[in-house]
N, C-alpha and C positions, 0 to 999 in steps of 0.2 A: 860429804862425811861428816859427823859430827862426832871430837875425839871423848870419850868420855875420864880421860887420864890414866893415869898410869895407874894400877891396881898391885898389890901383893898380894900372896897367901895370909900372909900375917896379919894383914890389914883387914880382907875383905871374907873372911871365914865367919865373919858375925852375922852373916844377911842381907850384906847392903849390898850396893850396886845393881847391875846388872844378872843377868839369868848365868851368863856365861862365867860372870867374877866369880858368885858364890860358887857355880861349878870350878872353875880351877882353884878358887881360894879353899874348897872343902875338899880336894883329892890329894893334897900332902895328909891331911888326915886321916882320910880314907884306909892309909892305907894299915895302921894301925888302931885306929878306933869306931864301930861296928854302928854307933850313932849317927857319924861325921859319915859315911856310906849312907845310910839311912838316908839321910838326908840329903845325899847329892842325887841319890837312884828319885826322892823323891821331885826334883826337879824334872822329871819328862815325862812325856805324856804320853795315857798308857801305850799308843801304838806307836810310841819313834821307833825314828831309824839312827842306829850310829854308827857312824862311814870311818874308824880310825883304825880296824886291822884289814886284813889283804878282804875279808868279806864284811858284807855289810850286815849288823844283825838289827831284827827289825822286832818290837812286840817286847811289852812289861818283860816275862820268862828271859829274853833271849838277849834281854839288855843288863838286867841282873845278874846272868850267868856270863855276863861279860865282864863286867864290872866286878865281879868278884875272882873273877879269876886273872884279871890283870891286876887289882891293888895286891894278889897273893903272890904275885914275882917279885916284889919290893919290898925291901928291908926299913927302906926310908928314901923321898921325894921332897924336889923343894922346886918350886915353880917358880918365875916372876913373868909379868906380860903385862901386855898395853889393850887396851880394850877399847875399841870402837861401836859405836848404832849407827849404822849406813843410812842413806837415804829412805830404803825399803822396807828398815823396820830389821834388818837381818844385824845380827851381832858376831861381832869379826873379834878375833883378836888373837895378836901375835906371842906367843909361847916360848922360855925355855926351861930346860930342867935338866937339875945332876939328881942321880939318882946311887943310891947303891941296892943294888937289885937282891933275891932271897939267898942268892948264893954266892955274896959277897965279891960281885963285880960291881965295879964304876962307869957308870954311862952317864953319858949328856945328849940331850933329844932338844930338837927344838919344830916347829907350827905354827900353822892360822889355823885358829880352830873356825867354822863360822856355822852358829845353830840361829836359826828361824824356830818362832815361838808360834804356840797354838791360841786360840782366843782367849785361853785363862793365864798366861803367860807362860806355859810350859815350853818345854824346849821338845819340839815337834822332829826335827831334824838336826844331826848334830854330823858335821863334816869335817876334818882334818886333814890337813896338807903336810904332811915334814918338810921341813925346810934344812934339818939335819939327821936324817935317820939316825934312829938309838944305835949307840956304839960307843 
């Protein structure tokens, strides 16, 4: 494994780092900012598969619908993470998040995400494993 270092949403929402760093870095802004959501969605390949919720979503329209609904459920979020580029080129990020939901509940959640990129450097497959389920 090659460690790319520790990154947080504040320092990596500028487009630097790996695709997974940009993805997580944009997530906190995407809750409030339509342009950040558009930037986040542009990181995905047209036929991407996202495996975060109970059922995978596949294809641009499904990915857009998933993230719009996901971010609408939050009033605010803050992520911290460590990212690694694995020997096979897969991106891995261990992350934690504290959030306030749209209905004003406080939640914490943590997990490990794996991203596979296509030939254009876009996320073709994103898979999350919760290490601390939302709650």
